[in-house]
N, CA and C atoms of all chains as a GROMACS GRO file, in nm:
protein
  582
    1MET      N    1   0.086  -0.119   0.000
    1MET     CA    2   0.000   0.000   0.000
    1MET      C    3   0.089   0.125   0.000
    2ASP      N    4   0.065   0.215  -0.091
    2ASP     CA    5   0.151   0.333  -0.089
    2ASP      C    6   0.101   0.434   0.017
    3LEU      N    7   0.179   0.537   0.032
    3LEU     CA    8   0.156   0.630   0.143
    3LEU      C    9   0.019   0.698   0.135
    4ASN      N   10  -0.017   0.745   0.017
    4ASN     CA   11  -0.147   0.811   0.003
    4ASN      C   12  -0.262   0.716   0.032
    5GLU      N   13  -0.245   0.588  -0.008
    5GLU     CA   14  -0.349   0.489   0.023
    5GLU      C   15  -0.360   0.467   0.174
    6ARG      N   16  -0.245   0.465   0.240
    6ARG     CA   17  -0.248   0.450   0.387
    6ARG      C   18  -0.322   0.566   0.451
    7ILE      N   19  -0.293   0.687   0.406
    7ILE     CA   20  -0.359   0.806   0.461
    7ILE      C   21  -0.509   0.800   0.434
    8GLU      N   22  -0.544   0.768   0.310
    8GLU     CA   23  -0.686   0.763   0.275
    8GLU      C   24  -0.761   0.655   0.353
    9LYS      N   25  -0.694   0.543   0.377
    9LYS     CA   26  -0.756   0.436   0.455
    9LYS      C   27  -0.780   0.483   0.598
   10GLN      N   28  -0.680   0.547   0.657
   10GLN     CA   29  -0.698   0.599   0.794
   10GLN      C   30  -0.814   0.698   0.799
   11LEU      N   31  -0.820   0.785   0.700
   11LEU     CA   32  -0.924   0.888   0.700
   11LEU      C   33  -1.062   0.829   0.678
   12SER      N   34  -1.071   0.726   0.591
   12SER     CA   35  -1.204   0.672   0.563
   12SER      C   36  -1.254   0.586   0.679
   13GLU      N   37  -1.162   0.528   0.756
   13GLU     CA   38  -1.205   0.441   0.866
   13GLU      C   39  -1.228   0.516   0.998
   14ASN      N   40  -1.183   0.642   1.002
   14ASN     CA   41  -1.193   0.716   1.129
   14ASN      C   42  -1.256   0.853   1.104
   15PRO      N   43  -1.387   0.864   1.132
   15PRO     CA   44  -1.457   0.989   1.102
   15PRO      C   45  -1.402   1.111   1.176
   16VAL      N   46  -1.348   1.089   1.296
   16VAL     CA   47  -1.284   1.201   1.367
   16VAL      C   48  -1.141   1.157   1.398
   17LEU      N   49  -1.045   1.216   1.327
   17LEU     CA   50  -0.906   1.170   1.337
   17LEU      C   51  -0.813   1.288   1.356
   18LEU      N   52  -0.730   1.279   1.460
   18LEU     CA   53  -0.634   1.385   1.489
   18LEU      C   54  -0.492   1.333   1.466
   19TYR      N   55  -0.421   1.398   1.374
   19TYR     CA   56  -0.278   1.371   1.356
   19TYR      C   57  -0.205   1.468   1.448
   20MET      N   58  -0.133   1.413   1.544
   20MET     CA   59  -0.077   1.498   1.649
   20MET      C   60   0.063   1.455   1.690
   21LYS      N   61   0.128   1.539   1.772
   21LYS     CA   62   0.258   1.503   1.829
   21LYS      C   63   0.234   1.449   1.969
   22GLY      N   64   0.267   1.321   1.988
   22GLY     CA   65   0.240   1.256   2.115
   22GLY      C   66   0.104   1.191   2.113
   23SER      N   67   0.049   1.165   2.231
   23SER     CA   68  -0.082   1.101   2.242
   23SER      C   69  -0.174   1.194   2.322
   24PRO      N   70  -0.306   1.169   2.318
   24PRO     CA   71  -0.396   1.256   2.394
   24PRO      C   72  -0.359   1.266   2.542
   25ASP      N   73  -0.310   1.155   2.601
   25ASP     CA   74  -0.272   1.161   2.742
   25ASP      C   75  -0.136   1.226   2.764
   26PHE      N   76  -0.048   1.212   2.664
   26PHE     CA   77   0.085   1.271   2.674
   26PHE      C   78   0.123   1.348   2.548
   27PRO      N   79   0.055   1.462   2.524
   27PRO     CA   80   0.088   1.541   2.405
   27PRO      C   81   0.233   1.592   2.416
   28GLN      N   82   0.305   1.591   2.302
   28GLN     CA   83   0.446   1.631   2.302
   28GLN      C   84   0.464   1.773   2.252
   29CYS      N   85   0.356   1.847   2.241
   29CYS     CA   86   0.365   1.982   2.188
   29CYS      C   87   0.244   2.058   2.241
   30GLY      N   88   0.264   2.184   2.275
   30GLY     CA   89   0.156   2.263   2.333
   30GLY      C   90   0.035   2.277   2.242
   31PHE      N   91   0.060   2.287   2.111
   31PHE     CA   92  -0.050   2.305   2.016
   31PHE      C   93  -0.134   2.177   2.007
   32SER      N   94  -0.066   2.063   2.005
   32SER     CA   95  -0.140   1.936   2.005
   32SER      C   96  -0.220   1.922   2.134
   33GLY      N   97  -0.159   1.963   2.246
   33GLY     CA   98  -0.227   1.955   2.376
   33GLY      C   99  -0.354   2.038   2.380
   34GLN      N  100  -0.347   2.160   2.325
   34GLN     CA  101  -0.465   2.248   2.327
   34GLN      C  102  -0.576   2.193   2.238
   35THR      N  103  -0.536   2.132   2.126
   35THR     CA  104  -0.634   2.075   2.034
   35THR      C  105  -0.705   1.957   2.100
   36VAL      N  106  -0.627   1.872   2.166
   36VAL     CA  107  -0.684   1.758   2.239
   36VAL      C  108  -0.783   1.808   2.345
   37ALA      N  109  -0.744   1.912   2.417
   37ALA     CA  110  -0.831   1.964   2.524
   37ALA      C  111  -0.965   2.010   2.466
   38ALA      N  112  -0.962   2.077   2.351
   38ALA     CA  113  -1.087   2.124   2.289
   38ALA      C  114  -1.173   2.004   2.246
   39LEU      N  115  -1.109   1.904   2.186
   39LEU     CA  116  -1.184   1.785   2.143
   39LEU      C  117  -1.244   1.711   2.262
   40LYS      N  118  -1.164   1.693   2.367
   40LYS     CA  119  -1.213   1.624   2.486
   40LYS      C  120  -1.332   1.698   2.546
   41ALA      N  121  -1.324   1.831   2.542
   41ALA     CA  122  -1.432   1.912   2.602
   41ALA      C  123  -1.564   1.895   2.527
   42THR      N  124  -1.558   1.854   2.401
   42THR     CA  125  -1.684   1.832   2.327
   42THR      C  126  -1.746   1.698   2.365
   43GLY      N  127  -1.667   1.610   2.431
   43GLY     CA  128  -1.719   1.480   2.471
   43GLY      C  129  -1.719   1.378   2.357
   44THR      N  130  -1.667   1.415   2.242
   44THR     CA  131  -1.662   1.321   2.129
   44THR      C  132  -1.538   1.235   2.141
   45SER      N  133  -1.550   1.104   2.114
   45SER     CA  134  -1.430   1.023   2.114
   45SER      C  135  -1.366   1.035   1.976
   46PHE      N  136  -1.233   1.031   1.974
   46PHE     CA  137  -1.163   1.052   1.846
   46PHE      C  138  -1.043   0.959   1.836
   47SER      N  139  -1.009   0.927   1.711
   47SER     CA  140  -0.889   0.849   1.686
   47SER      C  141  -0.771   0.944   1.673
   48TYR      N  142  -0.649   0.892   1.690
   48TYR     CA  143  -0.533   0.978   1.670
   48TYR      C  144  -0.418   0.898   1.612
   49VAL      N  145  -0.328   0.969   1.546
   49VAL     CA  146  -0.202   0.911   1.499
   49VAL      C  147  -0.092   1.000   1.554
   50ASN      N  148   0.004   0.936   1.625
   50ASN     CA  149   0.120   1.010   1.676
   50ASN      C  150   0.222   1.020   1.563
   51ILE      N  151   0.232   1.137   1.501
   51ILE     CA  152   0.318   1.149   1.383
   51ILE      C  153   0.467   1.146   1.419
   52LEU      N  154   0.500   1.164   1.547
   52LEU     CA  155   0.641   1.152   1.587
   52LEU      C  156   0.688   1.007   1.576
   53GLU      N  157   0.592   0.914   1.584
   53GLU     CA  158   0.626   0.772   1.574
   53GLU      C  159   0.614   0.721   1.431
   54ASP      N  160   0.571   0.806   1.341
   54ASP     CA  161   0.547   0.762   1.203
   54ASP      C  162   0.594   0.871   1.106
   55PRO      N  163   0.728   0.880   1.088
   55PRO     CA  164   0.786   0.988   1.007
   55PRO      C  165   0.734   0.989   0.863
   56GLU      N  166   0.699   0.871   0.812
   56GLU     CA  167   0.652   0.862   0.675
   56GLU      C  168   0.517   0.935   0.660
   57ILE      N  169   0.427   0.905   0.752
   57ILE     CA  170   0.297   0.973   0.753
   57ILE      C  171   0.316   1.123   0.777
   58ARG      N  172   0.408   1.156   0.864
   58ARG     CA  173   0.433   1.297   0.897
   58ARG      C  174   0.466   1.378   0.772
   59GLU      N  175   0.559   1.328   0.689
   59GLU     CA  176   0.596   1.400   0.568
   59GLU      C  177   0.487   1.387   0.460
   60GLY      N  178   0.431   1.266   0.451
   60GLY     CA  179   0.330   1.240   0.348
   60GLY      C  180   0.205   1.326   0.366
   61LEU      N  181   0.167   1.345   0.491
   61LEU     CA  182   0.042   1.418   0.519
   61LEU      C  183   0.056   1.567   0.486
   62LYS      N  184   0.175   1.622   0.508
   62LYS     CA  185   0.196   1.763   0.475
   62LYS      C  186   0.169   1.787   0.327
   63ALA      N  187   0.213   1.693   0.244
   63ALA     CA  188   0.192   1.705   0.100
   63ALA      C  189   0.047   1.674   0.064
   64TYR      N  190  -0.006   1.568   0.126
   64TYR     CA  191  -0.143   1.526   0.098
   64TYR      C  192  -0.242   1.639   0.122
   65SER      N  193  -0.225   1.707   0.236
   65SER     CA  194  -0.323   1.808   0.276
   65SER      C  195  -0.281   1.949   0.234
   66ASN      N  196  -0.156   1.963   0.188
   66ASN     CA  197  -0.103   2.095   0.159
   66ASN      C  198  -0.118   2.187   0.281
   67TRP      N  199  -0.083   2.131   0.396
   67TRP     CA  200  -0.091   2.204   0.523
   67TRP      C  201   0.039   2.174   0.596
   68PRO      N  202   0.120   2.277   0.627
   68PRO     CA  203   0.258   2.249   0.666
   68PRO      C  204   0.283   2.214   0.813
   69THR      N  205   0.180   2.223   0.898
   69THR     CA  206   0.208   2.205   1.041
   69THR      C  207   0.114   2.101   1.105
   70PHE      N  208   0.150   2.060   1.227
   70PHE     CA  209   0.066   1.970   1.308
   70PHE      C  210   0.032   2.039   1.438
   71PRO      N  211  -0.079   2.004   1.501
   71PRO     CA  212  -0.175   1.898   1.467
   71PRO      C  213  -0.262   1.932   1.346
   72GLN      N  214  -0.326   1.827   1.291
   72GLN     CA  215  -0.426   1.843   1.186
   72GLN      C  216  -0.547   1.759   1.224
   73LEU      N  217  -0.662   1.823   1.230
   73LEU     CA  218  -0.786   1.751   1.263
   73LEU      C  219  -0.867   1.725   1.136
   74TYR      N  220  -0.909   1.600   1.118
   74TYR     CA  221  -0.992   1.562   1.004
   74TYR      C  222  -1.127   1.511   1.053
   75VAL      N  223  -1.234   1.558   0.990
   75VAL     CA  224  -1.367   1.506   1.019
   75VAL      C  225  -1.427   1.460   0.887
   76ASN      N  226  -1.468   1.334   0.882
   76ASN     CA  227  -1.518   1.272   0.759
   76ASN      C  228  -1.420   1.290   0.642
   77GLY      N  229  -1.292   1.276   0.671
   77GLY     CA  230  -1.191   1.282   0.566
   77GLY      C  231  -1.153   1.422   0.522
   78GLU      N  232  -1.218   1.524   0.579
   78GLU     CA  233  -1.189   1.662   0.540
   78GLU      C  234  -1.104   1.730   0.646
   79LEU      N  235  -1.001   1.802   0.603
   79LEU     CA  236  -0.920   1.879   0.698
   79LEU      C  237  -1.002   1.994   0.756
   80VAL      N  238  -1.014   1.993   0.889
   80VAL     CA  239  -1.086   2.102   0.957
   80VAL      C  240  -0.989   2.216   0.987
   81GLY      N  241  -0.868   2.180   1.032
   81GLY     CA  242  -0.768   2.282   1.058
   81GLY      C  243  -0.668   2.239   1.164
   82GLY      N  244  -0.585   2.334   1.204
   82GLY     CA  245  -0.488   2.311   1.310
   82GLY      C  246  -0.539   2.366   1.442
   83CYS      N  247  -0.447   2.384   1.534
   83CYS     CA  248  -0.484   2.424   1.670
   83CYS      C  249  -0.568   2.553   1.676
   84ASP      N  250  -0.523   2.658   1.609
   84ASP     CA  251  -0.593   2.788   1.620
   84ASP      C  252  -0.738   2.775   1.576
   85ILE      N  253  -0.759   2.708   1.462
   85ILE     CA  254  -0.894   2.695   1.406
   85ILE      C  255  -0.982   2.609   1.496
   86VAL      N  256  -0.928   2.496   1.543
   86VAL     CA  257  -1.007   2.405   1.626
   86VAL      C  258  -1.047   2.472   1.758
   87VAL      N  259  -0.951   2.540   1.820
   87VAL     CA  260  -0.981   2.606   1.949
   87VAL      C  261  -1.084   2.718   1.928
   88GLU      N  262  -1.068   2.793   1.820
   88GLU     CA  263  -1.163   2.901   1.792
   88GLU      C  264  -1.303   2.844   1.765
   89MET      N  265  -1.308   2.732   1.691
   89MET     CA  266  -1.437   2.668   1.663
   89MET      C  267  -1.502   2.615   1.790
   90TYR      N  268  -1.417   2.569   1.883
   90TYR     CA  269  -1.473   2.523   2.011
   90TYR      C  270  -1.538   2.640   2.084
   91HIS      N  271  -1.469   2.753   2.089
   91HIS     CA  272  -1.523   2.869   2.162
   91HIS      C  273  -1.649   2.924   2.097
   92SER      N  274  -1.659   2.912   1.965
   92SER     CA  275  -1.779   2.964   1.897
   92SER      C  276  -1.894   2.862   1.894
   93GLY      N  277  -1.864   2.738   1.935
   93GLY     CA  278  -1.968   2.634   1.934
   93GLY      C  279  -1.976   2.557   1.803
   94GLU      N  280  -1.899   2.599   1.702
   94GLU     CA  281  -1.901   2.531   1.572
   94GLU      C  282  -1.848   2.388   1.579
   95LEU      N  283  -1.747   2.370   1.664
   95LEU     CA  284  -1.684   2.238   1.673
   95LEU      C  285  -1.785   2.136   1.727
   96GLN      N  286  -1.858   2.177   1.831
   96GLN     CA  287  -1.958   2.089   1.890
   96GLN      C  288  -2.063   2.053   1.784
   97LYS      N  289  -2.102   2.151   1.704
   97LYS     CA  290  -2.202   2.128   1.599
   97LYS      C  291  -2.148   2.030   1.495
   98LEU      N  292  -2.023   2.052   1.454
   98LEU     CA  293  -1.960   1.968   1.353
   98LEU      C  294  -1.947   1.823   1.399
   99LEU      N  295  -1.917   1.806   1.530
   99LEU     CA  296  -1.890   1.672   1.581
   99LEU      C  297  -2.015   1.603   1.633
  100GLY      N  298  -2.124   1.675   1.640
  100GLY     CA  299  -2.247   1.619   1.695
  100GLY      C  300  -2.283   1.487   1.629
  101GLY      N  301  -2.290   1.382   1.711
  101GLY     CA  302  -2.334   1.253   1.659
  101GLY      C  303  -2.228   1.172   1.587
  102LYS      N  304  -2.103   1.224   1.580
  102LYS     CA  305  -1.998   1.148   1.511
  102LYS      C  306  -1.906   1.081   1.612
  103GLU      N  307  -1.895   0.950   1.605
  103GLU     CA  308  -1.799   0.885   1.693
  103GLU      C  309  -1.743   0.761   1.629
  104MET      N  310   1.920   3.755   1.407
  104MET     CA  311   1.854   3.645   1.337
  104MET      C  312   1.705   3.652   1.364
  105THR      N  313   1.670   3.672   1.493
  105THR     CA  314   1.531   3.679   1.530
  105THR      C  315   1.459   3.793   1.460
  106SER      N  316   1.520   3.914   1.462
  106SER     CA  317   1.452   4.027   1.402
  106SER      C  318   1.451   4.015   1.250
  107GLU      N  319   1.553   3.950   1.194
  107GLU     CA  320   1.552   3.925   1.049
  107GLU      C  321   1.436   3.835   1.011
  108ARG      N  322   1.410   3.739   1.095
  108ARG     CA  323   1.300   3.646   1.067
  108ARG      C  324   1.165   3.715   1.072
  109THR      N  325   1.141   3.791   1.179
  109THR     CA  326   1.011   3.859   1.186
  109THR      C  327   1.000   3.959   1.072
  110ALA      N  328   1.111   4.022   1.032
  110ALA     CA  329   1.107   4.117   0.920
  110ALA      C  330   1.071   4.045   0.791
  111ALA      N  331   1.127   3.927   0.771
  111ALA     CA  332   1.098   3.851   0.649
  111ALA      C  333   0.951   3.810   0.644
  112ILE      N  334   0.899   3.766   0.759
  112ILE     CA  335   0.758   3.726   0.767
  112ILE      C  336   0.669   3.848   0.739
  113ARG      N  337   0.702   3.959   0.804
  113ARG     CA  338   0.622   4.081   0.788
  113ARG      C  339   0.620   4.127   0.643
  114GLN      N  340   0.737   4.123   0.580
  114GLN     CA  341   0.750   4.170   0.443
  114GLN      C  342   0.664   4.086   0.346
  115ARG      N  343   0.668   3.953   0.364
  115ARG     CA  344   0.588   3.865   0.277
  115ARG      C  345   0.439   3.892   0.292
  116LEU      N  346   0.396   3.905   0.417
  116LEU     CA  347   0.253   3.920   0.443
  116LEU      C  348   0.204   4.057   0.398
  117GLN      N  349   0.290   4.158   0.417
  117GLN     CA  350   0.253   4.294   0.375
  117GLN      C  351   0.231   4.301   0.225
  118SER      N  352   0.325   4.246   0.148
  118SER     CA  353   0.312   4.262   0.004
  118SER      C  354   0.198   4.177  -0.051
  119ARG      N  355   0.172   4.062   0.013
  119ARG     CA  356   0.067   3.976  -0.039
  119ARG      C  357  -0.074   4.024  -0.001
  120PHE      N  358  -0.092   4.072   0.123
  120PHE     CA  359  -0.228   4.097   0.173
  120PHE      C  360  -0.262   4.245   0.194
  121GLU      N  361  -0.163   4.331   0.188
  121GLU     CA  362  -0.184   4.472   0.219
  121GLU      C  363  -0.276   4.488   0.342
  122PRO      N  364  -0.235   4.432   0.453
  122PRO     CA  365  -0.321   4.430   0.573
  122PRO      C  366  -0.340   4.570   0.634
  123ILE      N  367  -0.455   4.588   0.698
  123ILE     CA  368  -0.474   4.713   0.771
  123ILE      C  369  -0.414   4.700   0.911
  124GLU      N  370  -0.389   4.576   0.952
  124GLU     CA  371  -0.320   4.553   1.080
  124GLU      C  372  -0.235   4.428   1.066
  125LEU      N  373  -0.111   4.437   1.111
  125LEU     CA  374  -0.022   4.322   1.102
  125LEU      C  375   0.070   4.319   1.223
  126LEU      N  376   0.053   4.218   1.307
  126LEU     CA  377   0.138   4.205   1.426
  126LEU      C  378   0.211   4.073   1.417
  127VAL      N  379   0.343   4.078   1.424
  127VAL     CA  380   0.423   3.955   1.418
  127VAL      C  381   0.510   3.949   1.542
  128LYS      N  382   0.493   3.842   1.619
  128LYS     CA  383   0.572   3.827   1.741
  128LYS      C  384   0.657   3.702   1.734
  129ASP      N  385   0.780   3.713   1.774
  129ASP     CA  386   0.866   3.595   1.783
  129ASP      C  387   0.852   3.538   1.924
  130GLN      N  388   0.800   3.415   1.931
  130GLN     CA  389   0.780   3.354   2.064
  130GLN      C  390   0.874   3.237   2.085
  131SER      N  391   0.980   3.234   2.007
  131SER     CA  392   1.073   3.120   2.015
  131SER      C  393   1.130   3.102   2.155
  132HIS      N  394   1.150   3.213   2.226
  132HIS     CA  395   1.208   3.203   2.360
  132HIS      C  396   1.120   3.122   2.455
  133LEU      N  397   0.989   3.120   2.427
  133LEU     CA  398   0.898   3.044   2.514
  133LEU      C  399   0.914   2.893   2.493
  134HIS      N  400   0.979   2.857   2.383
  134HIS     CA  401   0.986   2.716   2.347
  134HIS      C  402   1.128   2.663   2.345
  135ALA      N  403   1.223   2.741   2.396
  135ALA     CA  404   1.362   2.697   2.395
  135ALA      C  405   1.374   2.563   2.467
  136GLY      N  406   1.447   2.470   2.408
  136GLY     CA  407   1.466   2.339   2.470
  136GLY      C  408   1.354   2.242   2.440
  137HIS      N  409   1.243   2.292   2.388
  137HIS     CA  410   1.128   2.210   2.352
  137HIS      C  411   1.165   2.128   2.228
  138GLU      N  412   1.110   2.009   2.219
  138GLU     CA  413   1.142   1.914   2.111
  138GLU      C  414   1.144   1.980   1.972
  139GLY      N  415   1.039   2.057   1.944
  139GLY     CA  416   1.025   2.115   1.811
  139GLY      C  417   1.121   2.230   1.784
  140ALA      N  418   1.189   2.278   1.888
  140ALA     CA  419   1.278   2.394   1.870
  140ALA      C  420   1.420   2.351   1.836
  141LYS      N  421   1.444   2.219   1.834
  141LYS     CA  422   1.581   2.169   1.819
  141LYS      C  423   1.647   2.200   1.686
  142ASP      N  424   1.568   2.208   1.581
  142ASP     CA  425   1.630   2.233   1.450
  142ASP      C  426   1.656   2.382   1.426
  143GLY      N  427   1.629   2.465   1.526
  143GLY     CA  428   1.663   2.606   1.514
  143GLY      C  429   1.556   2.693   1.452
  144ARG      N  430   1.448   2.632   1.401
  144ARG     CA  431   1.340   2.714   1.347
  144ARG      C  432   1.259   2.770   1.462
  145GLY      N  433   1.184   2.879   1.436
  145GLY     CA  434   1.118   2.948   1.546
  145GLY      C  435   0.969   2.930   1.555
  146HIS      N  436   0.916   2.977   1.668
  146HIS     CA  437   0.771   2.983   1.690
  146HIS      C  438   0.728   3.130   1.675
  147PHE      N  439   0.628   3.154   1.593
  147PHE     CA  440   0.583   3.290   1.571
  147PHE      C  441   0.432   3.303   1.588
  148ASP      N  442   0.392   3.425   1.616
  148ASP     CA  443   0.251   3.455   1.638
  148ASP      C  444   0.215   3.570   1.542
  149VAL      N  445   0.121   3.544   1.453
  149VAL     CA  446   0.084   3.644   1.353
  149VAL      C  447  -0.062   3.683   1.370
  150SER      N  448  -0.088   3.813   1.377
  150SER     CA  449  -0.224   3.861   1.378
  150SER      C  450  -0.238   3.955   1.259
  151ILE      N  451  -0.326   3.920   1.168
  151ILE     CA  452  -0.333   3.994   1.042
  151ILE      C  453  -0.479   4.023   1.006
  152SER      N  454  -0.504   4.145   0.962
  152SER     CA  455  -0.638   4.181   0.921
  152SER      C  456  -0.632   4.242   0.782
  153SER      N  457  -0.704   4.178   0.690
  153SER     CA  458  -0.697   4.220   0.550
  153SER      C  459  -0.829   4.197   0.478
  154ALA      N  460  -0.860   4.287   0.386
  154ALA     CA  461  -0.980   4.272   0.305
  154ALA      C  462  -0.970   4.148   0.215
  155ALA      N  463  -0.847   4.099   0.194
  155ALA     CA  464  -0.827   3.980   0.110
  155ALA      C  465  -0.894   3.856   0.169
  156PHE      N  466  -0.928   3.860   0.299
  156PHE     CA  467  -0.989   3.744   0.365
  156PHE      C  468  -1.141   3.747   0.358
  157GLU      N  469  -1.195   3.853   0.304
  157GLU     CA  470  -1.341   3.869   0.297
  157GLU      C  471  -1.407   3.748   0.229
  158GLY      N  472  -1.509   3.692   0.296
  158GLY     CA  473  -1.585   3.581   0.237
  158GLY      C  474  -1.516   3.446   0.242
  159LEU      N  475  -1.399   3.437   0.307
  159LEU     CA  476  -1.327   3.310   0.311
  159LEU      C  477  -1.334   3.246   0.450
  160SER      N  478  -1.331   3.112   0.454
  160SER     CA  479  -1.332   3.041   0.582
  160SER      C  480  -1.194   3.054   0.647
  161GLN      N  481  -1.189   3.018   0.776
  161GLN     CA  482  -1.061   3.024   0.848
  161GLN      C  483  -0.957   2.934   0.780
  162ILE      N  484  -1.002   2.817   0.734
  162ILE     CA  485  -0.904   2.724   0.675
  162ILE      C  486  -0.847   2.782   0.546
  163GLN      N  487  -0.931   2.849   0.468
  163GLN     CA  488  -0.881   2.913   0.345
  163GLN      C  489  -0.785   3.027   0.377
  164ARG      N  490  -0.817   3.103   0.481
  164ARG     CA  491  -0.728   3.214   0.521
  164ARG      C  492  -0.592   3.161   0.567
  165HIS      N  493  -0.594   3.056   0.651
  165HIS     CA  494  -0.467   3.000   0.699
  165HIS      C  495  -0.384   2.947   0.581
  166ARG      N  496  -0.451   2.881   0.487
  166ARG     CA  497  -0.379   2.830   0.370
  166ARG      C  498  -0.311   2.944   0.294
  167MET      N  499  -0.381   3.057   0.279
  167MET     CA  500  -0.323   3.171   0.208
  167MET      C  501  -0.200   3.225   0.281
  168VAL      N  502  -0.209   3.228   0.415
  168VAL     CA  503  -0.094   3.276   0.493
  168VAL      C  504   0.024   3.180   0.477
  169TYR      N  505  -0.001   3.050   0.491
  169TYR     CA  506   0.107   2.951   0.472
  169TYR      C  507   0.167   2.965   0.333
  170ASP      N  508   0.079   2.983   0.236
  170ASP     CA  509   0.123   2.992   0.097
  170ASP      C  510   0.212   3.116   0.076
  171ALA      N  511   0.174   3.228   0.136
  171ALA     CA  512   0.252   3.351   0.121
  171ALA      C  513   0.390   3.336   0.187
  172LEU      N  514   0.398   3.256   0.292
  172LEU     CA  515   0.526   3.240   0.362
  172LEU      C  516   0.614   3.135   0.295
  173ALA      N  517   0.549   3.050   0.214
  173ALA     CA  518   0.617   2.952   0.130
  173ALA      C  519   0.736   2.886   0.199
  174GLU      N  520   0.856   2.905   0.145
  174GLU     CA  521   0.970   2.827   0.194
  174GLU      C  522   1.014   2.868   0.335
  175LEU      N  523   0.968   2.983   0.383
  175LEU     CA  524   1.000   3.018   0.522
  175LEU      C  525   0.945   2.913   0.618
  176MET      N  526   0.835   2.846   0.576
  176MET     CA  527   0.775   2.742   0.660
  176MET      C  528   0.872   2.626   0.682
  177THR      N  529   0.962   2.603   0.587
  177THR     CA  530   1.055   2.492   0.606
  177THR      C  531   1.193   2.537   0.653
  178THR      N  532   1.227   2.666   0.628
  178THR     CA  533   1.361   2.710   0.666
  178THR      C  534   1.365   2.784   0.800
  179ASP      N  535   1.260   2.859   0.831
  179ASP     CA  536   1.265   2.947   0.948
  179ASP      C  537   1.155   2.926   1.051
  180ILE      N  538   1.041   2.873   1.004
  180ILE     CA  539   0.926   2.866   1.094
  180ILE      C  540   0.896   2.722   1.131
  181HIS      N  541   0.893   2.696   1.261
  181HIS     CA  542   0.851   2.563   1.306
  181HIS      C  543   0.703   2.566   1.339
  182ALA      N  544   0.658   2.668   1.410
  182ALA     CA  545   0.518   2.675   1.448
  182ALA      C  546   0.469   2.818   1.432
  183LEU      N  547   0.345   2.829   1.389
  183LEU     CA  548   0.290   2.960   1.359
  183LEU      C  549   0.149   2.965   1.414
  184ARG      N  550   0.126   3.065   1.500
  184ARG     CA  551  -0.011   3.086   1.547
  184ARG      C  552  -0.068   3.196   1.459
  185ILE      N  553  -0.184   3.170   1.399
  185ILE     CA  554  -0.239   3.267   1.304
  185ILE      C  555  -0.376   3.315   1.350
  186LYS      N  556  -0.392   3.446   1.352
  186LYS     CA  557  -0.523   3.504   1.374
  186LYS      C  558  -0.550   3.590   1.251
  187ALA      N  559  -0.640   3.544   1.166
  187ALA     CA  560  -0.665   3.613   1.039
  187ALA      C  561  -0.808   3.666   1.038
  188SER      N  562  -0.820   3.798   1.028
  188SER     CA  563  -0.954   3.857   1.029
  188SER      C  564  -0.970   3.953   0.912
  189THR      N  565  -1.094   3.991   0.886
  189THR     CA  566  -1.119   4.096   0.787
  189THR      C  567  -1.133   4.227   0.865
  190PRO      N  568  -1.114   4.339   0.797
  190PRO     CA  569  -1.127   4.469   0.866
  190PRO      C  570  -1.263   4.484   0.936
  191THR      N  571  -1.368   4.430   0.878
  191THR     CA  572  -1.500   4.444   0.943
  191THR      C  573  -1.510   4.359   1.070
  192GLU      N  574  -1.446   4.244   1.071
  192GLU     CA  575  -1.449   4.158   1.190
  192GLU      C  576  -1.369   4.219   1.305
  193LEU      N  577  -1.273   4.300   1.268
  193LEU     CA  578  -1.182   4.358   1.368
  193LEU      C  579  -1.254   4.459   1.458
  194HIS      N  580  -1.359   4.522   1.404
  194HIS     CA  581  -1.423   4.630   1.481
  194HIS      C  582  -1.562   4.592   1.530
   0.00000   0.00000   0.00000
């Protein structure tokens, strides 16, 4: 399976997927940590990939999404954004609306 | 080096977006010793307000900012906090 197929498979099998540094319990970067906190606050369960443990996905995803930084949150295979966007959407209530009923 | 970097970021964003407000802060000192700071690239905080963002979603605005910074994202910038607004949203 090539890299893009791996990414597409992960995205199609996980409706709410966070590519992050570290894990939700032990984020390795402040931005990943803040994104996890916003997601947890919505009460939605989410899948994650620790890109520090998967350098191939880390480089491949930057090209796939044309988005140069992590974390990256995907809902239904679509890039929602990085930390700033996700946290802002949480404060405006958009994130809760977007995630409503998805697990 | 630090002020050269913020100047380079400011210059790119100014010419691309002609913002009515542009604030660029180097926050690399807050992340010294942090895993992502090891390769020498910095953490920056950008607040930009431009009519060019009118009618666009946050994700489209962030993409435009990343695009304007182009290779600086791989040579100088490790992390970038972006606040992108339109002049009407600012007031």
